[in-house]
C-alpha positions in Angstrom: 0.0 0.0 0.0 2.8 2.5 0.8 4.4 1.7 -2.6 1.4 3.2 -4.3 1.7 6.4 -2.3 5.4 6.5 -3.0 4.8 6.4 -6.8 1.9 8.9 -6.4 4.2 11.3 -4.4 6.9 11.1 -7.1 4.4 11.8 -9.8 2.9 14.7 -7.8 6.3 16.2 -7.1 7.2 15.9 -10.8 4.0 17.7 -11.8 4.8 20.4 -9.2 8.3 20.8 -10.7 6.9 21.0 -14.2 4.3 23.7 -13.3 7.0 25.6 -11.4 9.4 25.4 -14.4 6.6 26.6 -16.8 5.9 29.5 -14.5 9.5 30.5 -14.2 10.0 30.2 -18.0 6.9 32.3 -18.7 8.0 34.9 -16.1 11.5 35.1 -17.5 10.3 35.6 -21.1 7.5 38.0 -20.1 5.1 39.0 -22.8 1.4 38.4 -23.3 1.5 34.7 -22.2 2.8 35.7 -18.8 0.3 38.5 -18.4 -2.6 36.1 -19.3 -1.5 33.0 -17.4 0.8 34.0 -14.5 -2.0 33.8 -11.9 -3.4 30.6 -13.2 0.0 28.9 -13.2 0.6 30.1 -9.6 -2.7 28.6 -8.5 -2.0 25.4 -10.3 1.4 25.1 -8.6 -0.1 25.7 -5.2 -2.7 23.0 -5.9 0.0 20.5 -7.1 2.0 21.2 -3.9 -1.1 20.7 -1.7 -1.7 17.3 -3.4 1.9 16.3 -3.0 1.9 17.3 0.7 -1.4 15.5 1.3 -0.1 12.3 -0.2 3.1 12.6 1.9 1.0 13.1 5.0 -1.1 10.0 4.2 1.9 7.9 3.5 3.5 8.9 6.8 0.3 8.2 8.7 0.0 4.7 7.1 3.6 3.9 7.8 
């Protein structure tokens, strides 16, 4: 059971890293894409981090 949470945590962390990288790249380039999507990307990153932390907490509780 904890193996499933381990895999899910890795996936959630990689998604968080991808969203963070997208946000940093958009911010560094600036332009219209950043103006339209900066807030959405930030919210998506926070959601991905929350999911990763929740999975981590559940895995530690079950352990």
